[in-house]
C-alpha positions as CSV (number, residue, x, y, z in Angstrom):
1,X,83.7,64.2,-78.5
2,X,84.6,60.6,-77.8
3,X,85.7,62.1,-74.2
4,X,82.0,63.4,-74.0
5,X,80.3,60.4,-74.9
6,X,82.2,58.5,-72.1
7,X,81.5,61.1,-69.6
8,X,77.9,60.7,-70.2
9,X,78.1,56.9,-69.3
10,X,76.0,55.8,-72.5
11,X,75.9,52.3,-71.5
12,X,74.7,53.4,-68.1
13,X,72.0,55.5,-69.8
14,X,70.7,52.8,-72.1
15,X,70.6,50.3,-69.0
16,X,68.2,52.7,-67.3
17,X,66.0,52.7,-70.5
18,X,66.4,49.3,-70.9
19,X,65.2,48.7,-67.1
20,X,62.0,51.3,-67.3
21,X,61.0,49.9,-70.7
22,X,61.2,46.2,-69.9
23,X,59.6,46.9,-66.2
24,X,56.9,48.6,-68.1
25,X,55.9,46.1,-70.6
26,X,56.4,43.2,-67.9
27,X,54.3,44.9,-65.0
28,X,52.1,47.4,-66.3
29,X,51.0,46.3,-69.9
30,X,49.6,43.0,-68.7
31,X,46.9,45.1,-67.3
32,X,46.2,47.2,-70.3
33,X,43.0,45.3,-71.3
34,X,41.3,45.6,-68.0
35,X,42.5,49.2,-66.8
36,X,43.0,52.4,-68.6
37,X,46.8,53.3,-68.9
38,X,47.7,56.9,-69.4
39,X,50.9,56.2,-70.7
40,X,50.6,53.4,-73.1
41,X,51.5,53.7,-75.8
42,X,52.0,57.2,-76.7
43,X,53.9,58.7,-73.9
44,X,55.9,55.6,-72.5
45,X,59.0,56.2,-74.3
46,X,58.9,60.2,-73.6
47,X,58.4,59.4,-69.9
48,X,61.0,57.0,-69.7
49,X,63.5,59.7,-71.5
50,X,62.6,62.1,-68.8
51,X,64.1,59.5,-66.2
52,X,67.1,59.0,-68.4
53,X,67.6,62.6,-68.8
54,X,67.4,63.1,-64.8
55,X,69.9,60.2,-64.6
56,X,72.3,62.1,-67.0
57,X,71.8,65.5,-65.2
58,X,72.6,63.6,-62.2
59,X,76.1,62.5,-63.7
60,X,76.9,65.7,-64.8
61,X,76.5,67.8,-61.8
62,X,78.0,65.1,-60.0
63,X,81.1,65.4,-62.4
64,X,81.3,69.2,-61.8
65,X,81.5,68.8,-58.1
66,X,83.5,66.1,-57.9
67,X,86.2,67.4,-60.7
68,X,89.2,67.3,-58.4
69,X,88.6,64.2,-56.5
70,X,87.8,62.7,-59.7
71,X,91.2,63.6,-61.1
72,X,92.7,62.4,-57.9
73,X,91.2,59.0,-58.3
74,X,92.5,59.5,-61.9
75,X,89.2,58.7,-64.0
76,X,89.9,58.6,-67.4
77,X,86.6,59.9,-68.6
78,X,86.8,63.4,-67.6
79,X,86.4,66.5,-69.9
80,X,89.1,69.1,-69.3
81,X,87.2,72.1,-68.8
82,X,85.0,71.7,-65.4
83,X,82.6,74.4,-66.6
84,X,81.5,72.1,-69.7
85,X,79.9,69.8,-67.3
86,X,77.7,72.6,-65.8
87,X,76.7,73.9,-69.0
88,X,75.7,70.2,-70.1
89,X,73.8,69.8,-67.1
90,X,71.8,73.2,-67.7
91,X,71.1,72.0,-71.0
92,X,69.9,68.5,-70.3
93,X,67.9,69.8,-67.1
94,X,66.1,72.4,-69.5
95,X,65.2,69.8,-72.0
96,X,64.2,67.3,-69.6
97,X,61.9,70.1,-67.8
98,X,60.3,70.9,-71.3
99,X,59.6,67.1,-72.1
100,X,58.3,66.3,-68.4
101,X,56.0,69.6,-68.8
102,X,54.9,68.5,-72.1
103,X,53.6,65.1,-70.8
104,X,52.3,66.5,-67.5
105,X,49.9,68.9,-69.4
106,X,48.9,66.6,-72.1
107,X,47.6,63.9,-69.6
108,X,46.2,66.9,-67.4
109,X,48.8,66.0,-64.3
110,X,50.6,69.2,-64.0
111,X,51.8,68.1,-60.4
112,X,54.0,65.4,-62.2
113,X,56.3,68.7,-63.2
114,X,56.7,69.1,-59.3
115,X,58.2,65.7,-58.9
116,X,60.6,66.1,-61.9
117,X,62.2,69.0,-60.1
118,X,62.0,67.4,-56.9
119,X,64.1,64.9,-58.1
120,X,66.7,67.3,-59.7
121,X,67.2,69.4,-56.7
122,X,67.4,65.8,-54.6
123,X,70.5,65.0,-57.4
124,X,72.1,68.3,-56.7
125,X,71.6,68.1,-52.9
126,X,73.1,64.2,-53.2
127,X,76.4,65.6,-54.8
128,X,77.0,68.6,-53.0
129,X,76.1,67.1,-49.5
130,X,74.6,63.4,-48.9
131,X,77.3,61.4,-51.1
132,X,79.9,62.7,-48.6
133,X,78.1,61.2,-45.3
134,X,78.1,57.2,-44.8
135,X,75.7,55.1,-46.2
136,X,73.2,58.5,-46.8
137,X,74.4,58.8,-50.3
138,X,74.6,55.2,-51.3
139,X,70.6,54.8,-50.0
140,X,69.5,57.8,-52.2
141,X,71.4,56.1,-55.1
142,X,69.7,52.8,-54.3
143,X,66.2,54.4,-54.0
144,X,66.5,56.4,-57.1
145,X,67.0,53.0,-58.8
146,X,64.0,51.5,-57.3
147,X,62.1,54.6,-58.2
148,X,62.9,54.2,-61.9
149,X,60.5,51.3,-61.5
150,X,58.0,52.6,-58.9
151,X,57.4,55.9,-61.0
152,X,55.5,53.8,-63.3
153,X,53.3,52.4,-60.7
154,X,52.7,56.2,-59.5
155,X,51.7,57.2,-63.0
156,X,49.5,54.4,-63.7
157,X,47.9,54.3,-60.4
158,X,44.8,52.7,-61.7
159,X,46.8,49.3,-61.9
160,X,47.4,49.7,-57.9
161,X,43.9,49.5,-57.3
162,X,42.9,46.2,-59.3
163,X,43.1,42.4,-59.4
164,X,41.2,42.3,-62.9
165,X,43.5,40.0,-64.7
166,X,41.3,36.7,-65.3
167,X,43.7,34.6,-63.3
168,X,44.0,36.0,-59.8
169,X,47.0,33.6,-59.2
170,X,49.1,35.1,-61.9
171,X,48.1,38.5,-60.8
172,X,49.5,37.8,-57.4
173,X,52.8,36.3,-58.9
174,X,53.1,39.4,-60.9
175,X,52.9,41.6,-57.9
176,X,55.2,39.4,-55.9
177,X,57.9,39.6,-58.9
178,X,57.4,43.4,-59.0
179,X,58.4,43.6,-55.2
180,X,61.3,41.2,-55.8
181,X,62.5,42.7,-58.7
182,X,62.4,46.2,-56.7
183,X,64.4,44.5,-53.9
184,X,66.8,43.0,-56.1
185,X,67.5,46.5,-58.0
186,X,67.8,48.3,-54.3
187,X,70.1,45.9,-53.0
188,X,72.3,45.3,-55.8
189,X,72.9,49.0,-56.1
190,X,73.6,49.3,-52.4
191,X,76.3,46.8,-52.8
192,X,77.8,48.4,-55.9
193,X,77.8,52.1,-54.3
194,X,79.6,50.7,-51.4
195,X,82.2,48.7,-53.8
196,X,82.6,52.2,-55.6
197,X,83.2,54.0,-52.5
198,X,85.8,51.5,-51.8
199,X,87.3,51.8,-55.3
200,X,87.3,55.8,-54.9
201,X,88.8,55.9,-51.3
202,X,92.0,58.0,-52.2
203,X,90.0,60.6,-54.0
204,X,87.4,60.7,-51.4
205,X,90.0,61.1,-48.7
206,X,91.7,64.0,-50.8
207,X,88.1,65.7,-50.9
208,X,87.5,65.4,-47.3
209,X,84.6,63.0,-47.9
210,X,83.0,60.9,-44.9
211,X,82.2,57.8,-47.0
212,X,81.7,54.4,-45.2
213,X,85.4,53.1,-46.0
214,X,86.8,56.1,-44.5
215,X,84.9,56.7,-41.5
216,X,85.0,52.9,-40.6
217,X,87.4,50.9,-42.4
218,X,87.9,48.8,-45.5
219,X,87.3,45.6,-43.6
220,X,84.0,47.0,-42.1
221,X,82.8,48.3,-45.7
222,X,83.1,44.6,-47.0
223,X,81.2,43.3,-44.2
224,X,78.4,45.7,-44.8
225,X,78.4,44.9,-48.7
226,X,78.3,41.3,-48.0
227,X,75.3,41.6,-45.5
228,X,73.5,43.1,-48.3
229,X,74.6,40.5,-50.5
230,X,73.1,38.0,-48.3
231,X,69.9,39.8,-48.1
232,X,70.0,39.6,-52.0
233,X,70.8,36.0,-51.9
234,X,67.9,35.3,-49.4
235,X,65.7,37.5,-51.8
236,X,66.5,35.9,-54.7
237,X,66.1,32.3,-53.1
238,X,62.6,33.3,-51.6
239,X,61.5,34.0,-55.1
240,X,62.7,30.9,-56.7
241,X,60.8,28.5,-54.3
242,X,57.9,30.4,-54.0
243,X,57.3,30.4,-57.6
244,X,58.8,27.2,-59.1
245,X,56.0,25.6,-59.8
246,X,55.0,28.6,-62.1
247,X,58.3,28.5,-64.1
248,X,59.6,26.9,-67.0
249,X,62.6,24.8,-66.1
250,X,64.9,26.6,-68.2
251,X,63.9,29.6,-66.6
252,X,64.3,28.5,-63.3
253,X,67.6,27.2,-64.3
254,X,68.8,30.6,-65.8
255,X,67.8,32.2,-62.4
256,X,70.0,29.9,-60.4
257,X,73.1,30.0,-63.1
258,X,72.9,33.6,-64.1
259,X,71.8,35.3,-61.1
260,X,72.0,33.5,-57.7
261,X,75.0,31.5,-58.4
262,X,77.0,34.6,-59.2
263,X,76.4,36.1,-55.6
264,X,78.9,33.6,-54.2
265,X,81.7,34.3,-56.8
266,X,81.0,38.3,-55.9
267,X,81.4,37.8,-52.5
268,X,84.4,35.6,-52.6
269,X,86.4,38.4,-54.7
270,X,85.2,41.0,-52.7
271,X,86.8,39.4,-49.7
272,X,90.0,39.1,-51.2
273,X,90.1,42.6,-53.1
274,X,92.7,45.0,-51.8
275,X,93.2,47.7,-54.6
276,X,91.2,50.1,-56.9
277,X,91.7,47.7,-60.1
278,X,90.2,44.8,-58.1
279,X,87.1,46.8,-56.8
280,X,86.6,48.6,-60.2
281,X,86.3,45.0,-61.7
282,X,83.8,43.8,-58.9
283,X,81.8,47.1,-59.5
284,X,81.6,46.3,-63.3
285,X,80.4,42.4,-62.6
286,X,77.9,43.9,-60.5
287,X,76.5,46.1,-63.1
288,X,76.7,42.9,-65.3
289,X,74.7,40.9,-62.4
290,X,71.9,43.4,-62.5
291,X,71.4,43.1,-66.4
292,X,71.1,39.4,-66.2
293,X,68.7,40.1,-63.5
294,X,66.7,42.3,-66.1
295,X,67.3,39.5,-68.9
296,X,65.5,37.0,-66.3
297,X,62.4,39.2,-65.7
298,X,62.0,39.0,-69.7
299,X,62.5,35.1,-69.5
300,X,59.9,34.9,-66.5
301,X,57.1,37.2,-68.2
302,X,57.2,36.5,-71.7
303,X,57.7,32.6,-71.8
């Protein structure tokens, strides 16, 4: 049982759930007095759970397909029977499909079911093909991260067509923060996926994958990751400078200390990293960095 719990990556799933709920209550709920929200309050948690189930299904089918390469990479959270991944994937996919269909039927938006199955198919194709190509698989994962936020804007399309908040400046700042945060998630995800490719290079070679470190080199992959980190620094610095008059001093300080400053430490360690353990540590630190960015969003919106 403990092995199965590790295999489904519960902390990652909790992060996805927190990302969705915090994004919705930070970016969408402020408009509830001015536009009709479809998901609020009854469907927001079930809607988020569908995304969590899609993510879990992605983990399971990916582990099923990568079973041999993960053994080569000495992953410690592997189930002993490969078929358990497939059976679990089918169960999770069916549950997610039923939940998505209920939400879509209840809200009279049956086309949403098509989005669910499109996401399922894309994750399967990612696991069987795209993740083996340089950068393509990384981009898909990064776009899925952004999609976990953008899907709310799709569902709550009334928000896209309004500037109804009493304070127009606050409305513009809120939209700017949404775009900045999606950029933060995308760029952070890209860096983390490249670092994970560096970590798994031995097993990926064994499985005949053509990830960026294999097609180019470890050095080139580091350079690409650092370029994305530089873009992340520019994005966050732009937000800091453009919104500093709108933020409490302690909130601005938290942005600098906990979100912007760690970029330099991560880059420094990435330049020096040479082995699987070092790349694994950096990957975990990038996950923590994303969590700190999420906490900053809470501080900014709710203070």
